[in-house]
C-alpha positions in Angstrom: -18.1 -5.3 -4.8 -17.0 -7.7 -2.5 -13.6 -5.2 -1.7 -16.5 -2.3 -1.3 -18.4 -4.0 1.2 -15.2 -5.3 2.9 -14.3 -1.5 3.7 -17.3 -0.8 5.1 -17.4 -3.3 7.3 -13.9 -2.6 8.3 -14.6 0.8 8.9 -17.7 -0.4 11.0 -16.7 -3.5 12.5 -13.2 -3.0 14.1 -14.5 0.3 15.6 -15.0 -1.0 19.0 -11.5 -2.9 17.9 -9.7 -0.4 17.3 -11.8 2.5 20.0 -10.6 -0.3 23.2 -6.7 -0.8 21.5 -6.3 3.2 19.4 -8.6 5.7 20.1 -8.3 6.5 16.7 -6.3 4.9 13.8 -5.6 5.2 10.2 -6.9 2.8 7.2 -4.0 2.9 4.4 -3.1 0.4 1.6 -0.4 -1.1 -0.5 -0.4 -2.1 -4.1 2.4 -3.7 -5.2 3.8 -6.5 -7.3 5.6 -9.3 -6.5 8.0 -12.2 -7.6 6.2 -15.6 -4.7 9.4 -17.1 -3.1 8.1 -20.7 -0.9 4.9 -21.5 0.4 5.0 -23.7 3.1 3.3 -24.8 6.5 3.2 -22.6 9.0 4.8 -24.9 11.8 8.1 -25.8 9.2 8.6 -22.1 8.1 10.9 -21.2 10.9 10.5 -17.6 9.7 9.2 -14.3 11.7 5.6 -13.7 10.1 2.9 -11.2 9.1 -0.3 -12.3 10.2 -3.2 -11.5 7.7 -6.0 -10.8 10.7 -9.5 -11.0 8.3 -7.9 -14.3 6.6 -8.7 -16.2 9.5 -6.6 -19.2 11.2 -3.2 -19.0 9.7 -1.8 -22.7 7.7 0.3 -21.0 5.5 3.7 -19.3 4.9 4.2 -17.3 1.7 7.6 -15.7 1.1 6.8 -12.9 -1.5 10.0 -10.8 -3.1 8.3 -7.0 -4.0 9.6 -5.9 -7.3 7.6 -2.4 -7.8 4.7 -0.4 -5.6 1.9 1.7 -7.2 2.7 4.6 -4.5 6.2 4.8 -2.4 3.9 6.4 0.4 2.6 2.7 2.2 4.9 0.0 4.1 6.0 -2.2 1.3 9.0 -1.2 -0.4 10.6 -2.7 -3.7 13.3 -5.1 -3.2 11.8 -5.8 0.3 11.0 -9.6 0.9 8.2 -10.1 3.3 6.6 -13.3 5.1 3.0 -13.6 5.3 1.2 -16.1 7.2 -2.3 -16.9 5.6 -5.0 -19.0 6.1 -5.9 -19.4 2.0 -3.3 -19.5 -0.7 -5.5 -18.9 -3.3 -7.7 -16.0 -1.6 -4.6 -14.4 -1.0 -2.2 -14.8 -4.2 -4.8 -15.7 -7.0 -3.9 -19.2 -7.7 -3.3 -22.7 -5.5 0.3 -22.4 -5.9 1.8 -19.1 -6.8 5.4 -20.0 -6.0 8.1 -18.5 -8.9 4.6 -16.8 -10.0 4.3 -13.0 -10.2 1.0 -11.4 -8.7 -0.4 -7.8 -8.4 -1.1 -7.7 -4.4 -3.1 -5.1 -2.3 -3.1 -5.4 1.3 -5.3 -3.5 3.5 -3.3 -1.8 6.7 -4.8 -0.8 10.1 -2.5 1.4 12.2 -2.5 2.7 15.3 -1.6 6.0 16.6 1.0 4.7 19.1 2.3 3.0 15.4 1.1 -0.2 15.9 0.8 -1.9 12.5 -2.1 -4.7 11.7 -2.3 -6.1 8.6 -6.1 -6.7 7.7 -6.3 -8.2 3.7 -4.4 -9.3 1.6 -5.6 -9.9 -2.3 -5.0 -10.7 -5.4 -6.2 -7.7 -8.3 -5.9 -8.0 -12.2 -3.5 -4.3 -12.1 -1.7 -2.0 -10.2 -2.7 0.7 -12.6 -6.3 0.5 -13.1 -8.8 3.7 -12.8 -11.7 3.5 -12.1 -15.0 5.8 -12.1 -15.4 8.2 -8.7 -19.3 6.8 -7.0 -19.3 8.2 -3.5 -17.8 5.2 -2.4 -13.8 5.2 -2.4 -11.6 2.5 -1.6 -7.6 3.2 -0.1 -5.2 2.5 -2.3 -7.5 2.7 -5.3 -7.1 5.7 -8.0 -10.2 7.9 -9.8 -11.4 9.7 -12.3 -13.7 12.4 -11.2 -15.0 15.9 -11.8 -14.3 18.3 -9.3 -14.8 21.7 -8.4 -13.5 25.1 -6.6 -15.4 27.3 -4.1 -14.0 29.8 -2.0 -16.1 28.6 0.8 -15.6 24.5 0.7 -12.5 24.8 -1.3 -11.7 21.7 -4.0 -14.6 19.1 -3.5 -15.8 16.6 -6.0 -19.0 17.3 -7.6 -20.4 13.8 -7.0 -20.3 13.8 -3.1 -18.5 11.2 -1.1 -20.8 9.2 0.8 -19.4 7.6 4.3 -20.1 4.7 6.7 -22.9 4.6 8.6 -22.4 6.7 11.9 -18.9 8.4 10.4 -18.9 12.1 9.6 -16.4 13.1 7.1 -14.6 15.2 5.4 -11.7 15.6 2.8 -7.9 16.4 2.4 -6.1 17.0 -0.7 -2.6 16.5 0.0 -1.3 18.0 -2.8 -3.7 20.6 -4.9 -1.7 23.3 -4.0 0.2 21.8 -6.8 -2.0 22.4 -9.3 -3.6 26.4 -9.4 -5.6 25.7 -12.2 -8.5 23.8 -10.2 -8.2 27.2 -7.6 -10.9 29.0 -10.1 -14.2 29.8 -8.4 -16.9 27.6 -9.5 -15.3 26.0 -12.3 -15.6 21.9 -12.9 -12.5 20.0 -14.0 -11.9 16.4 -14.7 -9.0 14.7 -12.3 -7.1 11.5 -11.4 -7.0 10.7 -8.3 -5.8 8.4 -5.4 -7.0 7.8 -2.1 -4.0 7.2 0.1 -5.6 6.8 3.5 -8.1 7.5 5.9 -7.7 8.8 9.1 -10.5 7.5 11.9 -11.5 8.7 15.4 -13.8 8.1 18.1 -16.0 10.5 18.9 -18.7 9.3 20.9 -21.0 5.9 21.5 -21.1 4.4 17.5 -19.8 8.0 16.3 -16.5 8.4 14.8 -15.2 10.9 12.5 -13.0 9.8 8.8 -10.9 11.7 6.9 -9.7 10.8 3.6 -6.8 11.8 2.2 -7.0 12.4 -1.4 -4.3 12.9 -4.2 -4.8 14.4 -7.2 -2.7 12.5 -10.1 -3.7 14.1 -12.7 -5.8 17.3 -13.4 -5.5 17.6 -17.2 
């Protein structure tokens, strides 16, 4: 529930900032497994660091080597070493002194239309492969199981409707639906597993935004 609320607040509370800096922007996420190499005080690190925006004033530098990623469509790649500036080591890595340990992490990104990228949050997660039941409030980088149907009027849609944040119109783009022709049967319901890859957000008017959710089908039975 904490992460879901955070995603909703991210869409709404960052809207004035992103509107001023971006005009339109994309929310995406990286789920990855990493070995923590070192934890140092910020002043003594001597590294070029990526600051976690929502974490508060940075106090520590944490270096982590990425061992595996859930999806290739993210800024984080296996084999890379990242250096994070965090306020709370426990909050971002799940333990007080994670040096030498391997952890599962989720990073939330805000990417402006000009390519400027900000790391908004970094949190420990239990697993990279968890599949959740879709409740209408999807989070970027998460995988869901739900029923969908195809109609000639609307195309592919979830039986349970999407619930966007307040002040947001919404739409859905199925980025690989053509790879699953069995889904294109008029009125037929099927259970699928999908991932929310990213959300594109555009400012339309004062306190009015458009959010396009990009879903990727992972399994159609």
